[in-house]
C-alpha angles and dihedrals in degrees: 000000000000124000095253090051092049092048090048093051093046093051093047093058096093141329094264091057091049092049091046092050091047093049091046091051091047090051093050091049090050089051090051094049090048092048092049099044102024120104123257110272117244096205110060097157128126100274093044091051092049093050089049094052093046089047090055099044102036096069089052092050090049093050092055091041087057091047092053091047092050090051091052094047090050091049094049092048089048092050093046092050093047 
């Protein structure tokens, strides 16, 4: 299975996955735009670099945490109804 086919099948699993993938892509595009058009940072020390990396990765982690939580809530609701 090729990479585009894998991505397509992953996104078509449920609505939460599709929304998570769209939000992740939007976040990465915003990061790219900020990196391309943003000014050069004055503080490039260790702490500033660490805060920058956390600021880039944490929203992606929160998006996929929300996707997992939405799946569990949907599964619990489905099991309770059945």
